[in-house]
C-alpha positions as CSV (number, residue, x, y, z in Angstrom):
1,M,-7.9,15.0,25.6
2,E,-4.9,14.6,23.5
3,R,-4.0,11.4,25.5
4,Q,-7.4,9.9,25.0
5,A,-7.1,10.5,21.4
6,R,-3.7,8.9,21.0
7,A,-4.8,5.9,23.0
8,L,-7.8,5.4,20.8
9,H,-5.6,5.7,17.7
10,T,-3.5,3.1,19.1
11,R,-6.3,0.8,19.9
12,L,-8.0,1.2,16.7
13,E,-4.8,0.2,14.8
14,E,-4.5,-3.0,17.1
15,E,-8.2,-3.9,16.7
16,L,-8.4,-3.2,13.1
17,S,-8.0,-6.7,12.0
18,A,-11.2,-7.6,13.7
19,Y,-13.2,-5.3,11.6
20,K,-12.2,-6.5,8.1
21,L,-14.4,-7.1,5.3
22,P,-13.5,-9.7,2.4
23,R,-11.9,-8.0,-0.6
24,Y,-14.7,-6.6,-2.7
25,T,-14.6,-8.3,-6.1
26,F,-17.7,-8.4,-8.7
27,F,-20.4,-9.0,-6.4
28,V,-23.3,-7.0,-5.4
29,T,-26.0,-9.4,-4.2
30,N,-25.6,-13.4,-4.5
31,A,-25.2,-13.0,-8.3
32,E,-22.2,-12.3,-10.1
33,I,-21.9,-9.0,-12.3
34,P,-21.8,-10.0,-16.0
35,M,-18.2,-9.6,-17.2
36,T,-18.8,-7.3,-19.8
37,R,-16.5,-5.9,-22.5
38,A,-15.2,-2.9,-20.5
39,A,-15.0,-5.2,-17.3
40,R,-13.0,-7.9,-19.1
41,S,-10.7,-5.1,-20.4
42,A,-10.2,-3.7,-16.8
43,R,-9.3,-7.1,-15.6
44,G,-6.7,-7.6,-18.4
45,E,-8.9,-9.9,-20.4
46,G,-9.3,-7.8,-23.3
47,G,-7.5,-5.6,-25.6
48,R,-5.6,-2.5,-24.1
49,G,-6.9,0.9,-24.7
50,M,-10.5,0.2,-24.3
51,S,-13.0,2.9,-24.0
52,A,-15.2,2.6,-20.9
53,G,-17.1,5.7,-20.7
54,R,-16.8,9.6,-20.7
55,I,-16.7,12.4,-18.3
56,A,-20.2,13.4,-17.5
57,E,-19.5,15.9,-14.5
58,I,-16.5,17.4,-12.8
59,W,-16.8,18.5,-9.3
60,R,-14.6,20.4,-6.8
61,Y,-15.4,21.0,-3.3
62,P,-13.5,24.3,-2.1
63,V,-14.3,23.7,1.6
64,K,-14.0,20.2,3.1
65,S,-17.6,18.7,3.8
66,M,-19.4,21.7,2.3
67,G,-21.3,21.5,-0.9
68,G,-19.0,22.1,-4.1
69,E,-19.2,23.4,-7.5
70,C,-19.7,21.6,-10.9
71,I,-17.4,22.8,-13.5
72,A,-16.6,22.2,-17.3
73,Q,-12.9,21.6,-17.2
74,T,-9.8,21.4,-14.9
75,G,-6.4,20.4,-14.8
76,V,-5.2,17.7,-12.3
77,G,-2.1,17.0,-10.6
78,A,-0.5,15.4,-7.6
79,N,-3.2,16.8,-5.2
80,G,-6.0,16.1,-7.6
81,V,-8.2,19.0,-8.8
82,P,-6.8,22.5,-8.2
83,G,-8.8,24.2,-5.1
84,D,-10.5,20.9,-4.2
85,R,-10.7,20.7,-0.4
86,A,-8.3,23.6,0.0
87,W,-9.9,24.8,3.0
88,A,-11.5,23.0,5.9
89,V,-12.8,23.9,9.5
90,R,-11.0,23.0,12.9
91,D,-13.2,22.0,15.6
92,E,-12.4,24.4,18.6
93,V,-14.5,22.2,21.1
94,R,-12.7,18.8,20.7
95,G,-9.9,19.7,18.5
96,G,-8.8,18.7,15.0
97,I,-9.8,19.3,11.6
98,R,-13.3,18.0,11.2
99,G,-15.8,17.3,8.4
100,A,-19.3,16.3,8.2
101,K,-18.7,12.9,9.8
102,K,-18.5,14.8,13.1
103,I,-20.4,18.1,12.2
104,P,-23.3,17.2,9.7
105,A,-24.4,20.8,9.4
106,L,-21.2,21.6,7.3
107,M,-23.2,20.0,4.3
108,R,-25.8,22.6,4.6
109,C,-23.2,25.1,3.6
110,S,-21.6,25.3,0.1
111,A,-18.5,26.9,-1.2
112,R,-17.3,28.4,-4.7
113,Y,-14.5,30.1,-6.3
114,T,-15.1,33.4,-7.7
115,S,-11.7,33.4,-9.4
116,A,-10.2,30.3,-10.8
117,P,-7.8,28.4,-8.5
118,S,-4.4,26.8,-9.9
119,A,-1.9,24.7,-8.5
120,E,0.3,27.6,-7.6
121,R,-2.4,29.9,-6.1
122,V,-5.8,29.1,-4.4
123,P,-8.0,32.2,-3.5
124,A,-10.4,32.2,-0.5
125,P,-13.7,30.7,-1.7
126,E,-17.1,32.3,-1.0
127,I,-19.1,30.5,1.3
128,G,-22.8,30.1,1.1
129,L,-24.7,29.9,4.6
130,P,-28.1,27.8,4.7
131,G,-30.0,31.1,5.2
132,G,-28.6,32.3,1.8
133,D,-26.0,34.9,3.0
134,T,-22.6,34.7,1.4
135,L,-19.0,35.6,2.8
136,R,-15.5,34.9,1.9
137,A,-13.6,32.4,3.9
138,D,-11.1,34.9,5.0
139,A,-13.3,37.4,6.1
140,P,-12.8,38.9,9.6
141,D,-16.1,37.5,10.7
142,A,-16.2,34.2,8.9
143,N,-15.2,31.9,11.9
144,E,-18.2,33.3,13.9
145,R,-20.7,33.1,11.2
146,V,-19.8,29.6,10.0
147,S,-19.8,28.5,13.9
148,T,-23.2,29.9,14.4
149,A,-24.5,28.0,11.0
150,V,-23.0,24.6,12.1
151,G,-24.0,24.9,15.8
152,T,-20.5,24.5,17.3
153,K,-17.2,26.8,17.4
154,V,-15.1,26.2,14.5
155,T,-12.4,28.0,12.7
156,L,-11.7,28.2,8.9
157,W,-8.2,27.2,7.8
158,P,-6.6,26.9,4.4
159,L,-4.1,24.3,3.7
160,R,-1.1,24.2,5.8
161,P,2.4,22.7,4.8
162,A,2.6,19.0,5.3
163,S,5.4,19.5,7.8
164,D,2.9,21.1,10.1
165,L,1.7,17.8,11.6
166,A,0.1,19.2,14.7
167,H,-2.6,20.8,12.4
168,Y,-3.5,17.6,11.0
169,K,-3.7,15.5,14.0
170,R,-7.0,14.0,14.7
171,G,-9.1,15.6,17.6
172,A,-10.7,13.6,20.3
173,P,-13.0,10.9,19.7
174,D,-16.8,11.2,20.8
175,S,-16.5,7.7,22.3
176,S,-13.5,5.7,24.0
177,D,-15.1,2.6,22.5
178,V,-13.6,1.8,19.4
179,S,-16.3,-0.1,17.7
180,A,-18.9,2.3,18.7
181,E,-16.6,5.2,17.3
182,L,-16.2,3.4,14.0
183,R,-19.9,2.5,13.7
184,A,-20.9,6.1,14.2
185,V,-18.3,7.4,11.5
186,F,-19.4,4.8,9.0
187,G,-23.1,4.8,9.8
188,R,-23.3,1.0,10.7
189,E,-25.8,-0.7,12.6
190,P,-24.4,-3.3,15.3
191,D,-25.1,-6.3,13.1
192,E,-23.5,-4.8,10.0
193,P,-19.7,-5.4,9.3
194,L,-17.4,-2.5,9.4
195,P,-15.2,-1.6,6.3
196,D,-11.7,-3.0,5.8
197,L,-9.7,0.0,6.8
198,S,-6.2,-1.7,6.6
199,V,-6.0,-0.8,2.8
200,F,-5.8,2.9,4.1
201,P,-2.3,4.4,4.9
202,K,-1.7,3.9,8.9
203,D,-1.2,7.7,9.0
204,L,-4.8,8.2,8.7
205,F,-5.5,6.8,12.2
206,M,-3.2,9.5,13.6
207,Y,-4.1,12.5,11.3
208,E,-7.4,13.4,9.9
209,S,-6.1,13.5,6.3
210,P,-2.7,12.9,4.6
211,P,-0.8,15.7,5.9
212,G,-0.6,18.8,3.3
213,T,-4.0,17.9,2.1
214,Y,-7.8,18.0,3.2
215,F,-9.0,14.8,1.2
216,D,-9.9,11.7,3.4
217,A,-7.3,9.5,1.8
218,F,-6.6,9.9,-1.9
219,P,-7.0,12.9,-4.1
220,L,-9.7,12.0,-6.6
221,L,-12.9,10.1,-6.2
222,L,-14.6,8.3,-9.4
223,L,-18.4,7.5,-9.6
224,S,-20.2,6.0,-12.4
225,T,-23.7,7.1,-13.7
226,S,-24.5,3.2,-13.9
227,S,-23.7,2.9,-9.9
228,L,-26.0,5.8,-9.3
229,R,-28.8,4.2,-11.4
230,R,-28.1,0.9,-9.7
231,A,-28.5,2.4,-6.2
232,Q,-31.7,3.9,-7.1
233,Q,-33.0,0.8,-8.5
234,L,-31.9,-1.2,-5.2
235,A,-33.1,1.6,-3.1
236,P,-36.5,3.0,-4.5
237,A,-37.4,4.8,-1.5
238,S,-34.3,6.9,-1.4
239,R,-33.2,10.0,-3.4
240,V,-29.8,8.6,-4.7
241,D,-28.4,12.0,-5.7
242,V,-24.7,12.7,-6.7
243,R,-24.4,15.4,-4.1
244,R,-24.5,12.6,-1.3
245,F,-21.5,11.1,-2.7
246,R,-19.2,14.0,-3.6
247,P,-17.3,12.5,-6.4
248,N,-14.7,14.5,-8.4
249,F,-15.4,12.8,-11.9
250,V,-18.8,11.4,-12.7
251,I,-18.5,9.0,-15.4
252,E,-21.1,7.9,-17.9
253,A,-20.0,4.4,-18.2
254,E,-20.7,1.9,-20.9
255,D,-21.7,-0.9,-18.4
256,E,-24.5,-1.3,-15.7
257,G,-24.2,-2.3,-12.2
258,F,-21.1,-0.9,-10.5
259,P,-18.5,-1.0,-13.4
260,E,-15.8,1.3,-11.7
261,L,-15.1,-1.6,-9.1
262,A,-13.5,-3.4,-12.1
263,W,-11.1,-0.6,-12.5
264,A,-9.3,-0.8,-9.2
265,G,-5.6,-1.4,-9.7
266,K,-5.8,-0.3,-13.4
267,R,-4.6,3.0,-15.0
268,M,-6.8,5.1,-17.3
269,R,-6.4,8.0,-19.6
270,I,-9.0,10.9,-19.3
271,G,-8.2,13.7,-21.5
272,S,-4.5,14.4,-21.3
273,A,-4.0,13.0,-17.9
274,V,-3.4,9.5,-16.6
275,L,-4.9,8.2,-13.5
276,A,-3.9,5.3,-11.2
277,V,-7.2,3.8,-9.9
278,G,-6.9,2.5,-6.4
279,V,-9.2,1.1,-3.6
280,A,-12.8,1.2,-3.6
281,C,-14.5,3.8,-1.4
282,P,-16.1,2.5,2.0
283,R,-18.9,5.0,2.6
284,C,-19.4,6.9,5.7
285,V,-22.5,8.3,7.6
286,M,-22.2,11.5,5.5
287,I,-24.1,10.1,2.4
288,T,-27.2,9.6,5.0
289,H,-27.2,13.3,6.3
290,G,-30.1,15.5,5.2
291,F,-29.0,18.8,3.6
292,D,-30.5,21.2,0.9
293,D,-33.5,19.4,-0.5
294,L,-32.2,15.9,0.5
295,P,-33.7,14.2,3.4
296,K,-31.9,12.3,6.3
297,D,-31.9,8.8,5.0
298,P,-30.0,6.1,7.0
299,G,-32.1,3.5,4.8
300,L,-29.6,4.5,2.0
301,M,-26.7,3.0,3.9
302,R,-28.6,-0.2,4.9
303,T,-29.3,-0.8,1.1
304,L,-25.5,-0.1,0.3
305,V,-24.2,-2.3,3.1
306,R,-26.6,-5.2,2.1
307,E,-26.0,-4.9,-1.5
308,A,-22.5,-3.7,-2.1
309,G,-20.7,-4.1,1.4
310,G,-21.0,-0.4,1.8
311,I,-18.8,0.4,-1.1
312,F,-19.7,3.0,-3.8
313,G,-17.0,4.5,-6.2
314,V,-13.3,4.2,-6.4
315,Y,-10.3,6.4,-5.3
316,A,-7.6,7.5,-7.8
317,S,-4.1,9.2,-7.9
318,V,-2.7,11.2,-10.7
319,A,0.2,9.2,-12.5
320,E,0.5,11.9,-15.3
321,P,-0.8,15.5,-14.8
322,G,-3.2,16.9,-17.6
323,A,-6.3,18.5,-18.4
324,V,-9.7,16.9,-18.3
325,R,-13.0,18.4,-19.7
326,V,-16.6,17.2,-19.7
327,G,-17.1,15.0,-22.6
328,D,-13.5,13.3,-22.5
329,T,-13.4,9.6,-23.0
330,L,-12.0,7.5,-20.3
331,E,-9.7,4.9,-21.8
332,L,-8.6,2.0,-19.9
333,L,-4.8,1.3,-20.3
């Protein structure tokens, strides 16, 4: 099984160039997004220190792919929000740390902290099961009960040191066909382009996450209320709910459309922290899963692929640690 996984990882890297999308710029359909004041500032066409919105919500997700908790304030550091994705499940059938790309039922569980985590100490979170029962992630029967809830044998793990590479190594793929595997992960139809994965570190083709972390690629994900509104306009039959997209910071932006895409490659100050905005986020099949009161909705992916290249939100890293609170202004530097 490990040999099969290694072979697929090698093939995936070799074939990656065949699945590239053009770099996403300022297009959502055939019309260019108007270059408003904040967008011009983000591209360096305006003055420095321009306000582009404020923090509307802060989210952290104690267990990878489980529902998270909305909080009023947080510190941010090298690994993003303390306690965010500090635990994950390991697939004891196919191996490797897994999320809801492979185990959709994880999204029907939730997690929260009963005592505040910090950069130095992260307590075991409380997990909420679909039937309403709760348990601590480190409870003696936690593995058995979560396995029953998600329909496959899993074990719960806190973060391991980055040096424990075996812990972070990807498990066996579901398909030996690279295209089929990627289309399943990213929820793409045969006639839809796959995202450009060359913008991500090559280590991610061998490991489930950057070793020492459980986030997909970068420590923070930013999403604007404007993007949520625009997606709802484009997909009126869907329920465009923030819980589908799992951002850390929801930003009430001053521009309409998809304004955060203009922030890529820029720095921004939020509260006392400075973030470095990275690449746009290519969406995976998780946004289509049904959980809680949200129905399964593959049509939402069809809309995002058609109108936005399957991209929604932007990743960020922390350039200068600091504190962030709901209501803080986002300042493009």
